VOSE-426513 format. One record per residue (C-alpha): residue number from 1; z, y, x. Coordinates in nm, 2 decimals. Each point is the difference from the previous one (the first is absolute). Example, Ala and Ser with C-alpha at 12.3 -4.5 7.8 and 13.67 -1.06 7.14 Angstrom:
! VOSE-426513
NODE  pos       w       v       u
NODE    1    0.78   -0.45    1.23
NODE    2   -0.07    0.34    0.14
This chain:
! VOSE-426513
NODE  pos       w       v       u
NODE    1    9.13    7.22    7.63
NODE    2    0.06    0.30   -0.22
NODE    3    0.33    0.12    0.15
NODE    4   -0.01    0.31    0.21
NODE    5    0.29    0.06    0.23
NODE    6    0.14    0.35    0.01
NODE    7    0.30    0.09    0.22
NODE    8    0.20    0.31   -0.03
NODE    9    0.22    0.02    0.31
NODE   10    0.18    0.31   -0.13
NODE   11    0.10   -0.14   -0.34
NODE   12    0.37   -0.05   -0.04
NODE   13    0.02   -0.08   -0.37
NODE   14   -0.13   -0.32   -0.16
NODE   15   -0.35    0.02   -0.14
NODE   16   -0.06    0.06   -0.37
NODE   17   -0.08   -0.33   -0.17
NODE   18   -0.02    0.14   -0.35
NODE   19   -0.38   -0.02   -0.02
NODE   20   -0.02   -0.36    0.12
NODE   21    0.04   -0.31   -0.22
NODE   22    0.23   -0.17    0.25
NODE   23    0.33    0.03   -0.17
NODE   24    0.07   -0.35   -0.12
NODE   25    0.36   -0.08    0.09
NODE   26   -0.09   -0.35    0.13
NODE   27   -0.29    0.12    0.21
NODE   28    0.20    0.15    0.29
NODE   29    0.18   -0.21    0.26
NODE   30    0.20    0.06    0.32
NODE   31   -0.07   -0.19    0.32
NODE   32    0.32   -0.21   -0.06
NODE   33   -0.11   -0.09   -0.36
NODE   34   -0.34   -0.11    0.12
NODE   35    0.15   -0.22    0.27
NODE   36    0.24   -0.16   -0.26
NODE   37   -0.29   -0.07   -0.24
NODE   38   -0.16   -0.22    0.26
NODE   39   -0.35    0.08   -0.11
NODE   40   -0.31   -0.17    0.15
NODE   41   -0.16    0.21    0.28
NODE   42    0.32    0.20    0.07
NODE   43    0.28   -0.05    0.25
NODE   44    0.33   -0.14   -0.14
NODE   45    0.22    0.20    0.25
NODE   46    0.09    0.37   -0.06
NODE   47   -0.07    0.10    0.36
NODE   48   -0.33   -0.18    0.01
NODE   49   -0.09    0.17   -0.34
NODE   50    0.08    0.34    0.14
NODE   51   -0.22   -0.07    0.30
NODE   52   -0.28   -0.10   -0.24
NODE   53    0.04    0.32   -0.19
NODE   54   -0.01    0.21    0.32
NODE   55   -0.30   -0.17    0.14
NODE   56   -0.20    0.03   -0.32
NODE   57    0.10    0.36   -0.06
NODE   58    0.14   -0.05   -0.35
NODE   59    0.19    0.33    0.02
NODE   60   -0.33    0.19    0.01
NODE   61   -0.21   -0.20   -0.25
NODE   62   -0.11    0.17   -0.32
NODE   63   -0.18   -0.09   -0.32
NODE   64   -0.20    0.27   -0.19
NODE   65    0.17    0.26    0.22
NODE   66    0.36   -0.12   -0.09
NODE   67    0.22   -0.16    0.27
NODE   68    0.09   -0.37   -0.04
NODE   69    0.33    0.06    0.17
NODE   70    0.30    0.18   -0.15
NODE   71    0.37    0.05    0.06
NODE   72    0.23   -0.25   -0.17
NODE   73    0.21    0.17   -0.26
NODE   74    0.31   -0.22    0.01
NODE   75    0.32   -0.04    0.19
NODE   76   -0.07   -0.05    0.37
NODE   77   -0.34    0.17   -0.01
NODE   78   -0.29   -0.15    0.18
NODE   79   -0.38   -0.02   -0.06
NODE   80   -0.20   -0.18   -0.27
NODE   81   -0.36   -0.11    0.02
NODE   82   -0.24   -0.05   -0.28
NODE   83   -0.13   -0.35   -0.10
NODE   84   -0.36    0.10    0.07
NODE   85    0.08   -0.01    0.38
NODE   86    0.07   -0.37   -0.02
NODE   87   -0.27   -0.25    0.09
NODE   88   -0.18   -0.18   -0.28
NODE   89    0.19   -0.33    0.02
NODE   90    0.33    0.19   -0.02
NODE   91   -0.11    0.19   -0.31
NODE   92   -0.11   -0.31   -0.17
NODE   93    0.33   -0.17    0.07
NODE   94    0.18    0.30   -0.15
NODE   95   -0.22   -0.01   -0.31
NODE   96    0.08   -0.37   -0.04
NODE   97    0.37    0.08    0.01
NODE   98   -0.05    0.28   -0.25
NODE   99    0.07    0.28    0.24
NODE  100   -0.21    0.32    0.04
NODE  101   -0.17    0.04   -0.33
NODE  102   -0.24    0.29   -0.01
NODE  103    0.06    0.28   -0.25
NODE  104   -0.21    0.02   -0.32
NODE  105   -0.30    0.23   -0.02
NODE  106    0.20    0.23   -0.23
NODE  107    0.28    0.02    0.26
NODE  108   -0.25    0.06    0.27
NODE  109   -0.16    0.28   -0.20
NODE  110    0.34    0.15   -0.08
NODE  111    0.10    0.01    0.37
NODE  112   -0.33    0.14    0.11
NODE  113   -0.04    0.37    0.03
NODE  114   -0.14    0.30    0.17
NODE  115    0.12   -0.09    0.36
NODE  116   -0.21   -0.31   -0.02
NODE  117   -0.29    0.19   -0.15
NODE  118    0.00    0.26    0.27
NODE  119   -0.05   -0.27    0.26
NODE  120   -0.32   -0.13   -0.16
NODE  121   -0.36    0.08    0.10
NODE  122   -0.26    0.21   -0.18
NODE  123   -0.16   -0.30   -0.17
NODE  124    0.32   -0.11   -0.16
NODE  125    0.08    0.35   -0.12
NODE  126   -0.35    0.05   -0.14
NODE  127    0.03   -0.32   -0.20
NODE  128    0.35    0.11   -0.13
NODE  129   -0.14    0.34   -0.11
NODE  130   -0.29   -0.18   -0.19
NODE  131    0.24   -0.22   -0.18
NODE  132    0.23    0.29   -0.08
NODE  133   -0.29    0.19   -0.17
NODE  134   -0.08   -0.31   -0.22
NODE  135    0.36   -0.05   -0.11
NODE  136    0.05    0.37   -0.08
NODE  137   -0.31    0.01   -0.21
NODE  138    0.13   -0.30   -0.20
NODE  139    0.33    0.17   -0.06
NODE  140   -0.18    0.32   -0.11
NODE  141   -0.20   -0.20   -0.25
NODE  142    0.31   -0.17   -0.13
NODE  143    0.18    0.33   -0.03
NODE  144   -0.30    0.14   -0.20
NODE  145    0.05   -0.27   -0.27
NODE  146   -0.21   -0.30    0.13
NODE  147    0.16   -0.34    0.02
NODE  148    0.06   -0.17    0.33
NODE  149   -0.28   -0.26   -0.04
NODE  150   -0.27    0.25   -0.08
NODE  151    0.11    0.23    0.28
NODE  152    0.00   -0.28    0.26
NODE  153   -0.34   -0.14   -0.11
NODE  154   -0.16    0.35   -0.02
NODE  155    0.11    0.10    0.35
NODE  156   -0.09   -0.34    0.15
NODE  157   -0.35    0.03   -0.14
NODE  158   -0.04    0.36    0.12
NODE  159    0.11   -0.09    0.36
NODE  160   -0.17   -0.34   -0.01
NODE  161    0.32   -0.18    0.08
NODE  162    0.13   -0.32   -0.15
NODE  163    0.25    0.04   -0.29
NODE  164    0.23   -0.25    0.17
NODE  165    0.00    0.20    0.32
NODE  166    0.09    0.32   -0.20
NODE  167    0.28   -0.19   -0.17
NODE  168    0.14   -0.11    0.34
NODE  169    0.00    0.37    0.11
NODE  170    0.19    0.09   -0.32
NODE  171    0.26   -0.26    0.07
NODE  172    0.06    0.15    0.35
NODE  173    0.12    0.33   -0.14
NODE  174    0.20   -0.14   -0.28
NODE  175    0.36    0.13    0.02
NODE  176   -0.10    0.22    0.30
NODE  177    0.04    0.38   -0.01
NODE  178   -0.33    0.19   -0.01
NODE  179    0.08    0.17    0.32
NODE  180    0.00   -0.34    0.18
NODE  181   -0.32   -0.14   -0.16
NODE  182   -0.22    0.06    0.30
NODE  183    0.19   -0.22    0.25
NODE  184    0.06   -0.26   -0.28
NODE  185   -0.38   -0.03   -0.06
NODE  186   -0.09   -0.02    0.37
NODE  187   -0.15   -0.34    0.10
NODE  188    0.22   -0.22    0.21
NODE  189   -0.25   -0.23    0.17
NODE  190    0.13   -0.23    0.26
NODE  191   -0.20   -0.14    0.29
NODE  192   -0.14   -0.34   -0.06
NODE  193    0.03   -0.30    0.22
NODE  194    0.28   -0.15    0.20
NODE  195    0.16    0.15    0.31
NODE  196   -0.11   -0.21    0.30
NODE  197    0.29   -0.18    0.17
NODE  198    0.03    0.07    0.38
NODE  199    0.21   -0.21    0.22
NODE  200    0.31    0.21    0.10
NODE  201   -0.03   -0.10    0.37
NODE  202   -0.37    0.10    0.02
NODE  203    0.07    0.32   -0.20
NODE  204    0.28    0.10    0.25
NODE  205   -0.24   -0.07    0.29
NODE  206   -0.28    0.21   -0.15
NODE  207    0.23    0.29   -0.09
NODE  208    0.16    0.00    0.34
NODE  209   -0.35    0.00    0.17
NODE  210   -0.11    0.30   -0.22
NODE  211    0.31    0.20    0.07
NODE  212   -0.05    0.02    0.38
NODE  213   -0.05    0.33    0.19
NODE  214   -0.33   -0.14    0.13
NODE  215   -0.15    0.07   -0.35
NODE  216   -0.20   -0.32    0.00
NODE  217   -0.26   -0.02   -0.29
NODE  218    0.11   -0.18   -0.31
NODE  219   -0.29   -0.23    0.03
NODE  220    0.10   -0.12    0.35
NODE  221    0.36   -0.05   -0.12
NODE  222   -0.13   -0.21   -0.28
NODE  223   -0.22   -0.21    0.23
NODE  224    0.30   -0.08    0.22
NODE  225    0.20   -0.10   -0.30
NODE  226   -0.28   -0.21   -0.12
NODE  227   -0.02   -0.18    0.33
NODE  228    0.37   -0.08   -0.02
NODE  229   -0.04   -0.12   -0.36
NODE  230   -0.28   -0.23    0.10
NODE  231    0.23   -0.16    0.27
NODE  232    0.27   -0.04   -0.26
NODE  233   -0.25   -0.15   -0.25
NODE  234    0.07    0.27   -0.27
NODE  235   -0.24    0.20   -0.21
NODE  236   -0.02    0.38   -0.02
NODE  237   -0.11    0.25   -0.26
NODE  238   -0.27    0.25    0.10
NODE  239    0.05    0.28    0.25
NODE  240   -0.02    0.25   -0.29
NODE  241    0.29   -0.17   -0.17
NODE  242    0.21    0.04    0.31
NODE  243   -0.10    0.36    0.03
NODE  244    0.09    0.08   -0.36
NODE  245    0.34   -0.16    0.03
NODE  246    0.07    0.19    0.32
NODE  247   -0.10    0.33   -0.16
NODE  248    0.22   -0.09   -0.31
NODE  249    0.31   -0.11    0.19
NODE  250    0.00    0.23    0.30
NODE  251    0.03    0.38   -0.04
NODE  252   -0.29    0.18    0.16
NODE  253    0.24    0.22    0.20
NODE  254    0.16   -0.32    0.14
NODE  255   -0.35   -0.12    0.10
NODE  256   -0.06    0.34    0.17
NODE  257    0.32   -0.01    0.19
NODE  258   -0.04   -0.35    0.12
NODE  259   -0.37    0.03    0.10
NODE  260   -0.03    0.36    0.11
NODE  261    0.35    0.11    0.10
NODE  262    0.25    0.27   -0.10
NODE  263   -0.22    0.29    0.08
NODE  264   -0.27   -0.12   -0.24
NODE  265    0.27   -0.04   -0.26
NODE  266    0.12    0.36    0.06
NODE  267   -0.35    0.13   -0.05
NODE  268   -0.04   -0.18   -0.33
NODE  269    0.25    0.23   -0.17
NODE  270   -0.05    0.38   -0.06
NODE  271    0.10    0.21    0.29
NODE  272    0.26    0.28   -0.02
NODE  273   -0.16    0.34   -0.07
NODE  274    0.22    0.28    0.11
NODE  275   -0.02    0.37   -0.08
NODE  276    0.07    0.29    0.23
NODE  277   -0.02    0.29   -0.24
NODE  278    0.38    0.04    0.00
NODE  279    0.01    0.05    0.38
NODE  280   -0.05    0.31    0.20
NODE  281   -0.16    0.07    0.33
NODE  282    0.18   -0.15    0.30
NODE  283    0.25   -0.18   -0.22
NODE  284   -0.14   -0.34    0.09
NODE  285   -0.22   -0.08    0.31
NODE  286   -0.15   -0.32    0.11
NODE  287   -0.06   -0.09    0.37
NODE  288   -0.22   -0.29    0.13
NODE  289   -0.23   -0.09    0.28
NODE  290   -0.37   -0.05    0.00
NODE  291   -0.22   -0.14    0.27
NODE  292   -0.35    0.15    0.01
NODE  293   -0.31   -0.22    0.03
NODE  294   -0.13    0.21    0.28
NODE  295   -0.01   -0.07    0.37
NODE  296    0.15    0.29    0.20
NODE  297    0.07    0.04    0.37
NODE  298    0.38    0.05    0.06
NODE  299    0.12    0.34    0.15
NODE  300    0.06   -0.16    0.34
NODE  301   -0.33   -0.19    0.00
NODE  302   -0.05   -0.37    0.00
NODE  303   -0.12   -0.25   -0.25
NODE  304   -0.09    0.15   -0.35
NODE  305    0.25   -0.06   -0.27
NODE  306    0.03    0.05   -0.38
NODE  307    0.24    0.30   -0.04
NODE  308    0.30   -0.02   -0.23
NODE  309    0.09    0.29   -0.23
NODE  310    0.35    0.06   -0.16
NODE  311   -0.04    0.22   -0.30
NODE  312    0.24    0.15   -0.25
NODE  313   -0.12    0.07   -0.36
NODE  314    0.16    0.20   -0.28
NODE  315    0.03   -0.24   -0.29
NODE  316   -0.02    0.27   -0.27
NODE  317   -0.33    0.15    0.11
NODE  318   -0.14   -0.28    0.22
NODE  319   -0.05    0.26    0.28
NODE  320    0.03   -0.13    0.36
NODE  321    0.25    0.24    0.15
NODE  322    0.04   -0.12    0.36
NODE  323   -0.16   -0.25    0.23
NODE  324    0.00   -0.11    0.36
NODE  325   -0.24   -0.23    0.19
NODE  326    0.10   -0.23    0.28
NODE  327   -0.10   -0.33    0.16
NODE  328    0.24   -0.21   -0.21
NODE  329    0.24    0.04   -0.29
NODE  330    0.35    0.09    0.14
NODE  331    0.31    0.18   -0.09
NODE  332   -0.09    0.28    0.24
NODE  333   -0.33    0.06   -0.19
NODE  334    0.19    0.01   -0.34
NODE  335    0.26    0.23    0.15
NODE  336   -0.27    0.25    0.11
NODE  337   -0.16   -0.02   -0.35
NODE  338    0.34    0.08   -0.16
NODE  339    0.04    0.29    0.25
NODE  340   -0.33    0.15   -0.12
NODE  341    0.10   -0.05   -0.36
NODE  342    0.34    0.17    0.04
NODE  343   -0.15    0.28    0.21
NODE  344   -0.29    0.08   -0.24
NODE  345    0.14   -0.08   -0.34
NODE  346    0.37   -0.08   -0.01
NODE  347    0.24   -0.29   -0.05
NODE  348   -0.09   -0.25   -0.28
NODE  349    0.26   -0.15   -0.23
NODE  350   -0.13   -0.36   -0.01
NODE  351   -0.22   -0.20    0.24
NODE  352   -0.17   -0.32   -0.08
NODE  353   -0.05   -0.20    0.32
NODE  354   -0.19   -0.31    0.10
NODE  355    0.23   -0.28    0.11
NODE  356   -0.17   -0.03    0.34
NODE  357    0.19    0.00    0.33
NODE  358   -0.11    0.35    0.10
NODE  359    0.13    0.17   -0.32
NODE  360    0.32   -0.21   -0.02
NODE  361    0.09    0.10    0.36
NODE  362    0.34    0.14    0.05
NODE  363   -0.16    0.32    0.13
NODE  364   -0.10    0.07   -0.36
NODE  365    0.23   -0.19   -0.23
NODE  366    0.30   -0.08    0.21
NODE  367    0.32    0.01   -0.21
NODE  368   -0.19   -0.07   -0.33
NODE  369    0.19   -0.25   -0.22
NODE  370   -0.33   -0.15   -0.12
NODE  371   -0.15   -0.06    0.35
NODE  372   -0.07   -0.38    0.04
NODE  373   -0.19    0.01    0.33
NODE  374    0.15   -0.07    0.34
NODE  375    0.37   -0.06    0.06
NODE  376    0.21    0.26   -0.18
NODE  377    0.30    0.11    0.20
NODE  378    0.27    0.26   -0.09
NODE  379   -0.07    0.17    0.33
NODE  380   -0.37    0.05   -0.08
NODE  381   -0.11    0.37    0.03
NODE  382   -0.07    0.19   -0.32
NODE  383   -0.38    0.00   -0.06
NODE  384   -0.20    0.31   -0.07
NODE  385   -0.05   -0.06   -0.37
NODE  386    0.36   -0.10   -0.05
NODE  387    0.13    0.31    0.18
NODE  388   -0.22    0.23   -0.20
NODE  389    0.13   -0.15   -0.33
NODE  390   -0.34   -0.15   -0.10
NODE  391    0.05   -0.29   -0.24
NODE  392   -0.18   -0.30    0.14
NODE  393   -0.19   -0.25   -0.22
NODE  394   -0.18   -0.31    0.13
NODE  395   -0.33   -0.11   -0.14
NODE  396   -0.05   -0.37   -0.08
NODE  397   -0.15   -0.20    0.29
NODE  398   -0.37   -0.08   -0.04
NODE  399   -0.02    0.20   -0.32
NODE  400   -0.25    0.28    0.03
NODE  401    0.06    0.10   -0.37
NODE  402    0.35    0.13    0.09
NODE  403   -0.15    0.24    0.26
NODE  404   -0.21    0.28   -0.15
NODE  405   -0.13    0.11    0.33
NODE  406   -0.21   -0.32    0.02
NODE  407   -0.24    0.15   -0.25
NODE  408   -0.05    0.30    0.23
NODE  409   -0.06   -0.23    0.30
NODE  410   -0.28   -0.17   -0.20
NODE  411   -0.17    0.34   -0.04
NODE  412    0.04    0.08    0.36
NODE  413   -0.17   -0.32    0.10
NODE  414   -0.31    0.13   -0.15
NODE  415    0.02    0.37    0.08
NODE  416    0.12   -0.04    0.36
NODE  417   -0.07   -0.34    0.13
NODE  418   -0.35   -0.02   -0.14
NODE  419   -0.09    0.36    0.07
NODE  420   -0.32    0.07    0.19
NODE  421    0.21    0.13    0.29
NODE  422    0.14   -0.35    0.05
NODE  423   -0.34   -0.17    0.00
NODE  424   -0.01   -0.28    0.26
NODE  425    0.38    0.01    0.04
NODE  426    0.07   -0.14   -0.35
NODE  427    0.12   -0.36    0.01
NODE  428    0.02   -0.11   -0.36
NODE  429    0.31   -0.10   -0.18
NODE  430   -0.02   -0.36    0.10
NODE  431   -0.20   -0.23    0.23
NODE  432   -0.25   -0.08   -0.28
NODE  433   -0.08    0.36   -0.07
NODE  434   -0.10    0.12    0.35
NODE  435   -0.30    0.23    0.00
NODE  436   -0.30   -0.10    0.20
NODE  437    0.06    0.28    0.25
NODE  438    0.36   -0.10    0.06
NODE  439    0.14    0.09    0.34
NODE  440   -0.28    0.24    0.10
NODE  441    0.24    0.29    0.07
NODE  442    0.36    0.11    0.00
NODE  443    0.12    0.34   -0.11
NODE  444    0.21    0.22    0.23
NODE  445    0.36    0.04   -0.10
NODE  446    0.00    0.37   -0.05
NODE  447   -0.33   -0.02   -0.20
NODE  448    0.14   -0.26   -0.23
NODE  449    0.33    0.18   -0.06
NODE  450   -0.20    0.32   -0.10
NODE  451   -0.22   -0.21   -0.22
NODE  452    0.31   -0.15   -0.18
NODE  453    0.16    0.34   -0.04
NODE  454   -0.32    0.14   -0.17
NODE  455   -0.04   -0.31   -0.22
NODE  456    0.36    0.02   -0.13
NODE  457   -0.04    0.37   -0.07
NODE  458   -0.31   -0.07   -0.20
NODE  459    0.18   -0.28   -0.18
NODE  460    0.28    0.23   -0.11
NODE  461   -0.24    0.28   -0.10
NODE  462   -0.25   -0.20   -0.20
NODE  463   -0.04    0.13   -0.36
NODE  464   -0.07   -0.20   -0.31
NODE  465    0.30   -0.24    0.02
NODE  466    0.04   -0.21   -0.31
NODE  467    0.29   -0.18   -0.16
NODE  468    0.37    0.09   -0.02
NODE  469    0.03    0.38   -0.06
NODE  470   -0.26    0.10    0.26
NODE  471   -0.24    0.15   -0.25
NODE  472   -0.27    0.04    0.26
NODE  473    0.22    0.17    0.25
NODE  474    0.04   -0.11    0.37
NODE  475    0.31   -0.15    0.16
NODE  476    0.05    0.33    0.17
NODE  477    0.00    0.19   -0.33
NODE  478    0.24   -0.24   -0.17
NODE  479    0.24    0.01    0.30
NODE  480   -0.01    0.38    0.03
NODE  481    0.07    0.05   -0.37
NODE  482    0.31   -0.22    0.01
NODE  483    0.12    0.11    0.35
NODE  484    0.02    0.36   -0.11
NODE  485    0.24   -0.08   -0.28
NODE  486    0.19   -0.30    0.15
NODE  487    0.34    0.01    0.19
NODE  488   -0.10   -0.08    0.36
NODE  489    0.25   -0.08    0.27
NODE  490   -0.09    0.19    0.32
NODE  491    0.07   -0.12    0.35
NODE  492    0.24    0.17    0.24
NODE  493   -0.03    0.00    0.38
NODE  494    0.25   -0.28    0.02
NODE  495   -0.22   -0.21   -0.23
NODE  496   -0.30    0.06    0.21
NODE  497    0.18   -0.10    0.32
NODE  498    0.11   -0.32   -0.18
NODE  499   -0.35   -0.06   -0.13
NODE  500   -0.17    0.04    0.34
NODE  501    0.25   -0.23    0.18
NODE  502    0.06   -0.37   -0.03
NODE  503    0.35   -0.15    0.04
NODE  504    0.15   -0.29    0.18
NODE  505    0.34   -0.13    0.10
NODE  506    0.08    0.01    0.37
NODE  507    0.32   -0.06    0.21
NODE  508    0.07    0.26    0.27
NODE  509    0.04   -0.15    0.35
NODE  510    0.37   -0.04    0.07
NODE  511   -0.04    0.10    0.37
NODE  512   -0.26    0.27    0.02
NODE  513   -0.01    0.13   -0.36
NODE  514   -0.38   -0.04   -0.01
NODE  515   -0.20   -0.13   -0.30
NODE  516   -0.28   -0.24    0.04
NODE  517   -0.29    0.04   -0.25
NODE  518   -0.33   -0.19    0.03
NODE  519    0.05   -0.02    0.38
NODE  520    0.07    0.37    0.03
NODE  521    0.34    0.14    0.10
NODE  522    0.17    0.30   -0.16
NODE  523    0.31    0.19    0.10
NODE  524    0.20    0.31   -0.07
NODE  525    0.33    0.15    0.09
NODE  526    0.16   -0.10   -0.33
NODE  527   -0.08   -0.37    0.06
NODE  528    0.31   -0.03    0.21
NODE  529    0.20    0.00   -0.32
NODE  530   -0.22   -0.27   -0.16
NODE  531    0.01   -0.27    0.27
NODE  532    0.01   -0.34   -0.16
NODE  533   -0.04    0.14   -0.35
NODE  534   -0.27   -0.08   -0.26
NODE  535   -0.21    0.30   -0.10
NODE  536   -0.30    0.07   -0.22
NODE  537   -0.29    0.12    0.20
NODE  538   -0.27    0.21   -0.17
NODE  539   -0.33    0.04    0.19
NODE  540   -0.37    0.06   -0.04
NODE  541   -0.18   -0.33    0.08
NODE  542   -0.32    0.19    0.06
NODE  543    0.16    0.20    0.28
NODE  544    0.27   -0.19    0.18
NODE  545    0.01    0.26    0.28
NODE  546    0.17    0.26   -0.21
NODE  547    0.37    0.02   -0.06
NODE  548    0.18   -0.24   -0.24
NODE  549    0.28    0.09   -0.24
NODE  550    0.33   -0.19   -0.03
NODE  551    0.20   -0.05   -0.32
NODE  552    0.33   -0.20   -0.04
NODE  553    0.04   -0.28   -0.25
NODE  554    0.10    0.25   -0.27
NODE  555   -0.32    0.20    0.04
NODE  556    0.15    0.29    0.18
NODE  557   -0.22    0.17    0.26
NODE  558    0.13   -0.04    0.36
NODE  559   -0.27    0.16    0.21
NODE  560   -0.32   -0.05    0.18
NODE  561   -0.08   -0.21    0.31
NODE  562   -0.28    0.07    0.24
NODE  563   -0.23   -0.25    0.16
NODE  564    0.08   -0.12    0.35
NODE  565   -0.35   -0.06    0.14
NODE  566   -0.06   -0.27    0.27
NODE  567   -0.12    0.13    0.34
NODE  568   -0.19   -0.16    0.29
NODE  569    0.19   -0.15    0.29
NODE  570   -0.13    0.27    0.24
NODE  571    0.01    0.28   -0.25
NODE  572    0.22    0.27    0.15
NODE  573   -0.02    0.22   -0.31
NODE  574    0.16   -0.28   -0.21
NODE  575    0.28   -0.03    0.25
NODE  576    0.06    0.37    0.00
NODE  577    0.02    0.01   -0.38
NODE  578    0.24   -0.29    0.00
NODE  579    0.22    0.17    0.26
NODE  580   -0.01    0.32   -0.19
NODE  581    0.11   -0.17   -0.31
NODE  582    0.29   -0.17    0.18
NODE  583    0.11    0.33    0.16
NODE  584    0.00    0.18   -0.33
NODE  585    0.19   -0.27   -0.17
NODE  586    0.25   -0.02    0.28
NODE  587    0.05    0.38   -0.01
NODE  588    0.06    0.00   -0.38
NODE  589    0.24   -0.29    0.03
NODE  590    0.19    0.18    0.28
NODE  591    0.01    0.32   -0.21
NODE  592    0.14   -0.20   -0.28
NODE  593    0.26   -0.15    0.22
NODE  594    0.11    0.34    0.12
NODE  595    0.01    0.12   -0.36
NODE  596    0.26   -0.25   -0.08
NODE  597    0.25    0.21    0.22
NODE  598    0.17   -0.30    0.16
NODE  599    0.30    0.03    0.23
NODE  600   -0.04   -0.05    0.37
NODE  601    0.15   -0.32    0.16
NODE  602    0.27    0.21    0.18
NODE  603    0.10    0.15   -0.33
NODE  604    0.02   -0.34   -0.16
NODE  605    0.22   -0.13    0.29
NODE  606    0.22    0.31   -0.02
NODE  607    0.05   -0.05   -0.37
NODE  608    0.11   -0.36    0.07
NODE  609    0.24    0.08    0.30
NODE  610    0.31    0.01   -0.22
NODE  611   -0.07   -0.34   -0.13
NODE  612    0.31   -0.23    0.03
NODE  613    0.00   -0.25    0.29
NODE  614   -0.04   -0.36   -0.10
NODE  615    0.31   -0.21   -0.03
NODE  616    0.01   -0.29    0.25
NODE  617    0.20   -0.30   -0.14
NODE  618    0.23   -0.19    0.23
NODE  619   -0.07   -0.38    0.05
NODE  620    0.25   -0.24   -0.14
NODE  621   -0.01   -0.24    0.30
NODE  622   -0.13    0.03    0.36
NODE  623   -0.22   -0.28    0.14
NODE  624    0.03   -0.06    0.38
NODE  625   -0.35    0.03    0.17
NODE  626   -0.07   -0.25    0.27
NODE  627   -0.28    0.09    0.24
NODE  628   -0.24   -0.28    0.09
NODE  629   -0.31   -0.04    0.20
NODE  630   -0.15    0.28    0.21
NODE  631    0.24    0.25   -0.15
NODE  632    0.31   -0.20    0.12
NODE  633   -0.16   -0.04    0.35
NODE  634   -0.06    0.37    0.02
NODE  635    0.35    0.08   -0.09
NODE  636    0.13   -0.25    0.25
NODE  637   -0.22    0.15    0.28
NODE  638    0.16    0.34   -0.05
NODE  639    0.35   -0.13   -0.06
NODE  640    0.26    0.15    0.24
NODE  641    0.13   -0.19    0.30
NODE  642    0.33    0.05    0.17
NODE  643   -0.18    0.19    0.28
NODE  644   -0.23    0.20   -0.23
NODE  645    0.09    0.28   -0.24
NODE  646   -0.04   -0.05   -0.38
NODE  647   -0.36    0.06   -0.10
NODE  648   -0.06    0.31   -0.21
NODE  649   -0.12   -0.03   -0.36
NODE  650   -0.33    0.17    0.09
NODE  651   -0.08   -0.28    0.25
NODE  652    0.05   -0.26   -0.26
NODE  653   -0.24    0.17   -0.26
NODE  654   -0.26    0.05    0.28
NODE  655    0.01   -0.37    0.08
NODE  656   -0.04   -0.09   -0.37
NODE  657   -0.30    0.24   -0.02
NODE  658   -0.16   -0.16    0.30
NODE  659    0.03   -0.34   -0.16
NODE  660   -0.15    0.12   -0.33
NODE  661   -0.29    0.14    0.19
NODE  662   -0.06   -0.32    0.19
NODE  663    0.03   -0.20   -0.32
């Protein structure tokens, strides 16, 4: 097969067919027309014909570099396919019906041109140049007065070429402009032989096996298809024939995507190359974390670990401006690195962050519109970078090319991790690259931190830097030259307090006014006004025993709250402090009550003495009350007899009181 498939996924206009002899009006057919013709070897249904076209990739097939598919220029549009895509029996049937006649050689020569010639190889072009020299010499002799026959015979003898061959070359340029003689004389040799027929079912099986992510070898795919063909009783062409057809029909990038994945496809195209010459110092910074391949004992002792460093790099000069080392990558470590950057150099304009959980923490980027980590709530506290007005940009996940600091980390692996001072503690960058003395020692934490500080200082001061605009200068020199002339935003004390403190949302206890933070309790006099309210708490996660700062939801500063330390059950000092706090609070509240200048109760009563007496309404009817039970008996016992005087009213009420007491 001589066809070479070339796909241009970015091409929006139809390909130029001017240089290809495929412009016969009856050589192009739509899927519906092919189905209506009912040709042998082709489906007779339009839907089935479209499936056949899709499965065999007719849209991507080419001949001599020209596509065999073109838009239909007629009402309704559509797509037309060239007759050369049809199987042999179908083409023979079209020829029998008088459809699809090939253009004459003169027409083919006329439609051929430079686009076709440019796609040819060196052998074809060399042959065309040889023929052009012969034809030009013949025309020179003719113009000098020699007749055509003598000129042709003379040049043919000189070049030792047959006269008939020279006459054929002369006929190729007849009627052609001299500027187009070279492509007209180029040989158009076609591959010999007949294309091997492959059963469509077996071909689909082979192609599907080859386009698996497992990347099986083409030979093994052919062997499996051959086994199926043997069971079906069908013959197969050679494995090389299958391979040639696969390479011709399937674009190499499609093969790469199917067999190696999207990342391999991305690496197959040129990467973006960005320039930083238009930037100035501290305009853009890049922050990322790096885990050292060195075993170090943690500050509090315990099992050795591989420390994590969070570093900030100036993108213009590649200088590492700030770094902090900890046991793991966290927002607190990044916050401390930013505090060093702001204190020593200033506030950057843009910051490129990794999309990790530590850098996307609300402590750093809370309130940013482009933050896509964690649950974003309107009540989230404003992060450090957002509050300082630093424009946040996120690097692409798993894309080291988008983070310039990765290049510096590669250098630090050699100058710091493989330094003689780390001998015996170096672990290697993976389990296969462990040195033979792996695990023989672990560095002390303070020793390693000092070693990293010295290594980064040497990295920044190294002379002889090449590329960009370094011109042999160091990163320190490039940064200093730009820093001296660049507009730099300096940090204020409020900025520093915000940089050194993390933020979180807490609700003040509705009963006591205390604030619970990481198991600690904080309280201040002003918390009485905040009971039950949501506040933003800014604190230092490295020192939870110091005071915390409270802000309302609008970002207004409310005050500071002190730690209420827990005390032992038998600790008298703790009880004394608590009692003192209560007495002071009670005294201040009493003073506040007296300051209100309230009236005494007697004064309030006197002011209300002239109030009108309540009006008692008269009943509309009087109901007779009949006494029953013990009340009636008591009244009967004290009722007057003819010999006794009438009982007084006081005796009656005394008797009733006695009955109530008994009851």
